[in-house]
C-alpha positions in Angstrom: 35.1 -11.1 5.2 31.2 -10.8 5.5 30.9 -8.5 2.3 32.8 -10.7 0.1 30.7 -13.8 1.3 27.6 -11.8 0.7 28.7 -10.9 -2.8 29.6 -14.4 -3.7 26.3 -15.8 -2.2 24.3 -13.2 -4.3 26.5 -14.0 -7.5 25.5 -17.9 -7.0 21.9 -17.0 -6.5 21.9 -14.9 -9.6 23.5 -17.5 -11.8 20.9 -20.0 -10.5 18.0 -17.7 -10.8 19.2 -16.9 -14.5 19.2 -20.6 -15.1 15.8 -21.3 -13.8 14.3 -18.5 -15.5 15.7 -19.5 -18.8 14.4 -22.8 -18.3 10.9 -21.6 -17.3 10.7 -19.6 -20.3 11.3 -22.8 -22.3 8.6 -24.6 -20.6 6.2 -21.8 -19.5 6.3 -19.4 -22.2 3.2 -20.7 -24.0 1.1 -20.5 -20.9 2.4 -17.0 -20.3 1.5 -16.0 -23.7 -2.1 -17.4 -23.5 -2.7 -15.2 -20.4 -1.4 -12.3 -22.2 -3.5 -13.1 -25.3 -6.6 -12.6 -23.2 -7.5 -9.1 -24.3 -9.2 -8.6 -20.8 -6.4 -9.9 -18.6 -3.8 -8.0 -20.6 -5.7 -4.7 -20.2 -6.0 -5.3 -16.5 -2.4 -6.3 -16.1 -1.4 -3.1 -18.0 -3.6 -0.7 -15.8 -2.9 -2.5 -12.7 0.9 -2.2 -13.1 0.5 1.5 -13.8 -1.2 2.1 -10.5 1.4 -0.1 -8.7 4.2 1.9 -10.2 2.6 5.1 -9.3 2.2 3.8 -5.6 5.9 3.2 -5.5 6.8 6.5 -6.9 4.7 8.0 -4.1 6.4 6.0 -1.5 9.7 6.9 -2.7 8.9 10.5 -3.1 7.6 10.6 0.4 10.6 9.0 1.7 12.9 11.7 0.1 10.7 14.3 1.1 10.9 13.2 4.8 14.8 13.5 4.5 14.8 16.6 2.7 12.4 18.3 5.3 14.1 16.4 8.3 10.6 15.3 9.4 10.6 11.5 10.8 8.1 9.6 12.4 10.5 7.3 14.4 12.8 8.8 16.7 15.5 6.5 15.8 15.4 8.0 12.2 15.5 11.4 13.7 18.4 10.7 15.9 20.4 9.3 12.9 19.6 12.2 10.9 20.2 15.2 13.3 18.6 14.6 16.6 15.2 14.2 18.4 14.1 17.8 17.3 13.4 16.2 13.6 10.9 13.6 15.5 8.1 15.5 14.1 5.5 15.9 11.5 5.6 18.0 8.3 2.4 19.4 6.4 3.9 18.5 3.1 5.3 15.1 4.2 1.9 14.3 5.6 0.0 15.1 2.4 2.3 12.7 0.4 1.5 10.1 3.0 -2.2 10.5 2.9 -2.0 10.2 -0.8 -0.2 6.9 -0.6 -2.5 5.7 2.4 -5.5 6.6 0.1 -3.8 4.7 -2.9 -3.7 1.5 -0.6 -7.3 2.0 0.5 -8.5 1.9 -3.0 -6.0 0.3 -5.2 -5.8 -2.8 -3.5 -9.6 -3.6 -3.9 -9.4 -2.6 -7.3 -6.5 -5.3 -7.9 -8.9 -8.0 -6.3 -11.9 -6.7 -8.1 -10.4 -6.4 -11.5 -8.7 -9.8 -11.4 -12.2 -11.8 -10.6 -13.9 -9.6 -13.3 -11.2 -10.7 -15.7 -12.3 -14.2 -14.9 -15.8 -13.5 -15.8 -15.1 -13.2 -19.5 -16.4 -9.8 -19.7 -16.7 -7.6 -23.2 -13.2 -6.6 -23.7 -14.1 -3.1 -24.6 -16.4 -2.5 -21.6 -13.6 -4.2 -19.2 -10.8 -1.9 -20.7 -13.3 1.1 -20.0 -13.5 -0.1 -16.4 -9.9 -0.5 -16.1 -9.0 2.9 -17.8 -11.7 5.0 -16.0 -10.3 3.7 -12.6 -6.6 4.2 -13.5 -7.1 7.8 -14.8 -9.5 8.6 -11.8 -6.8 7.5 -9.6 -4.2 9.4 -11.4 -6.1 12.6 -11.3 -7.1 12.0 -7.6 -3.4 11.8 -6.7 -2.4 15.0 -8.8 -5.3 16.7 -7.1 -3.9 15.6 -3.6 -0.3 16.6 -4.3 -0.6 19.7 -6.3 -3.2 20.5 -4.6 -5.9 21.5 -6.9 -9.3 22.9 -6.0 -11.8 20.9 -3.8 -14.1 19.3 -6.2 -11.4 17.8 -8.5 -10.1 15.2 -5.8 -13.7 14.5 -4.9 -14.9 13.8 -8.4 -11.9 11.8 -9.5 -12.6 9.5 -6.4 -16.0 9.2 -7.2 -15.6 8.2 -11.0 -13.0 5.7 -10.0 -15.1 4.2 -7.3 -18.0 3.9 -9.8 -16.0 1.7 -12.1 -15.1 -0.6 -8.9 -18.8 -0.6 -7.9 -19.8 -1.7 -11.5 -17.3 -4.6 -11.4 -18.2 -5.6 -7.9 -22.1 -5.6 -9.0 -21.3 -7.7 -12.1 -19.2 -10.2 -10.0 -22.0 -10.5 -7.5 -24.6 -11.1 -10.1 -22.5 -13.8 -11.6 -21.8 -15.5 -8.3 -25.4 -15.3 -7.3 -26.6 -16.9 -10.6 -24.8 -20.1 -9.7 -26.3 -20.5 -6.0 
């Protein structure tokens, strides 16, 4: 039976993964601890993880909203869930989809900039401010997009978050230029 074979394969893979993970903890735990002892990198990791989790949540809610509102972008999904009449757009689903797309357009560059910025050995307090401002700006932006809040709130949240990214990008460029 295919399902039985799949279960055995997953079980063997998980036990192998568990064994490899425990060996990795023994050999790599000192390196992992050193990375997290770096205050800037640890702060970057915290705020980045919060933002990635927020993106996952928006993606999951968008999918659930599609199911609940029966608004599918692919004809095969519409047919599976009731018929081609559900191959359509829904304003609420589209709002969530735009919020998710906006996250991808802004959070991915932050992940690059924040990681490189962390390598520059910046002042930990200033770095934390950059990361926190960006994270809070994106959280407010998403709330303003989805609730929806009055017009200037979303734009202001976007702008404040971008200032943090612009500041990190400028510092990265200045650091790189000094080595040319």
